[in-house]
N, C-alpha and C positions, 0 to 999 in steps of 0.2 A: 536597578531591577533587585528583587528578592532572588537568595539562592534558591530558600526552599517554598513550599505554600503549604498548607495547611490541609491536610487528607480528606477533610469533610466538602474542600472548594475545588479539590482535583476535578478536569472536566469528565465528564459524564462517559465517556467513551473509555477512561480507565476501569480496568477489570483488575482493582486491589480491594484490598480489605480498607474501611474508610473508619472504623474506632481500633485499628491497632494505634501505630507510634502519630503522635499526635503530627509531625512534621512528613514531607515527602521533597525527591528532589523536583525541584522548577526543571523544566528543556531549556537548552539555548536557543535564539530566535535560529531558527534554519527552512529546509526546504520546505515544510509542511506547517500550517495553521495550530496554534496554540491547541486549539479544543479537537483537533482531528491529528494530531501526535502524541507520543508521548517518549521518555527520555529513553537511552538506553542501556540507562541502570536499571530502570525499572522494568523495563521489558526484559532484561536476563535475567532478575533476580526475582521477581513477584509473579511472571509471566512462564518463563521458559523454563526456571530453576535452574541457572546454567550455570548459580552462584548463590551463595547465601545470605552476604551480605557486601555490598557498596566497596569494601574494601578488596573483596575478591574480584569483582568487576573489573577495577582498577588495576589491579594485580594480572590479572589477564591481559587487558588492553595493555601492559607495559611490557609484560615478559612475552606473552604468545601477541598472533594477529587476530584481534577482530574486525572484520572487511563488512561493509554497508554498501552494496553495490559494487563489490570489486575493489574497494577503495580500502586501503588502512585506518582505523582510526584511534583516534587516543581519547578522545574529549568523550569523558563516560557519560556526561548530561546532553550529548547531541540529539536531537527530536529527530525518531524516527516514524513513519507514519505505513500507510495503506499502499500495499505489493513491495514496499522494502525489502531487500532481500540480507540475512545479516549472516554471516559465515565465519565459523570457527574453525578453522584446518585441522589445529592441532587435536580439539578432541572429536572431529570429522561429523561436528553436528551442522548444518545448513537450516536454518528457518527462513518462514517466509510472513511478514506482517500481513494479516486480512482483517475482515471485518465479522464477526459472528451473528449468526441471529439475535442476541441479545445487544447488537450495535455496537461491544466491547470489541477494542482493539485486541487481535490475539497474534499468538506467535504456534507456525503449524512446520512441522516438521517435513523437508523434501530432500531429493537426492542432491546430489554433490552436480550430478550434469546442470542437474534443474539450476543451480543456482548462479547459474552462468548468464539466466537471462533476465530479464523482465518484462513485465506489463504496463505499461503507459498509456492513460486514456490524454487525448489531445484535448488542452483547454483553451485553444487559443493560435490562431493564426495569424502571420502576419507578411505581408509583399515587400521585399526588400530591391534594392537596384536588379540583382543577380540571382538571388535566391529566396529561398521562402523559409521563411523560419517557423517553427512550430512551438508551442509551449506545453509541456506536461503539467497532469495532475502534481507530480512532487515536486515543481519549479525548474525543471532542467529546461534547456532548451536544443532544437537539434534543427540545423541547416539543410535544408534537400532542396532539388531542383529540380524535384517533379511536383507537379499541382493537383495529385489526387486527394490528398489527405482534407479530409475535412474537421472540426469541432464536433468532439462527442466520438468518432472512431478512436478505435485505440490500436497501439503499435505494438510489438514485441521484440525488444531490443537484446542487444549482449551487453551488458556489464562486464568492466567500465567503458568500452570502447564507444558505447552509443549506436555500433553498426543495427539499422534497421533489417529485423529478419523478417518479419510478416505483417502485414496490416492488415485489419478489421473493423469494416465499416459498423455504423450505428443503421441498420436496415432490418426490414423484415428477413424472419429465419433467422437471425444473431442469436447469438446466445448472452444474455447479459446476468450480468452480477449486479446487485441491491444494495448500495452502498451508505443508501439513509433513507427516511421513512420508517411507519411501520412492519415493513417487512425488508427492512434490512436485513442483510447474510444469505439470504433467498438469491436463488436464479430462476432463471427462464427463459421463453425462446420469445422472441420480437413477433408480435403483429402487425403494429401498425406506428409506424412514427411521424407524431403532431407538431406544432411550431416548437411546445413547450412540453407538451409530455410524449410518453408513450402507452402502448398497449403491449401485454407479456401474457403467454399462459407458464402455468409452470409445469413442472413433472407430472404432477396429481390432475391435472386438467383445468385447474381454474384460473380466469381470464381478469387480470387486473391491470389499474391504468395509475402510472405513477408520473412523476418529474422528469424531464428529460438527462435533469443533474444529476440523479440517483441513478439511473444506469451507467455502468460501466461495460464494455463489449468485452467480454473474455475467449469469442472462437466463434467459428460457424457452427460445427455439429460437434465437436466437443472443444472443455477447455482447451486455451493454450499453456495453462499452468495450474498447479495442486492447488486446491482452494481447501483442503482439508488433507487427514493424515489416511484417509480408509483408502 
């Protein structure tokens, strides 16, 4: 596999200059799909503006701690994606990866306290002989003995321990964050859940229908994590 790719052919979710340098780093295979993730070096340099170039990013990762979901990382091409938490304790910078209203991946600043938790969407559920295995949107698996979780629900976990802090269901009156479709990046309150679609209402009173796979439950009456810097 090539180490770089041409900027014009980078995934649409990458919020980068397409006509700047000819090439850009290609992410190494990891937790997120290629089209829905971005290399850590590109996120820190081009979006978070935490470094001026790739060399500075590599220096930061060698000299100081750069953590993703609470774990130290040394691979500048590690793929990061939706809801990942990037921490740089030395500079006291903490970021969460979100999707903005243009459908682009973006890093928003969060507090030190909030950097210790991550919101995950349950994408799969499997029964084993003694436990239940939950698969998250970021590829991680969590084992539990409770059968209250459903595919499409979200859980708030501590990172890196993966301890479950809170569980929110995909059901009427829950808050959802749209991560796909033409309303990507917006939020709303669920009004109805069908087999493959949901109906939700935005804060300005408009009602829309979207695919269930685009809905990421973020809380009940308010979001469990920050999705903006406001």
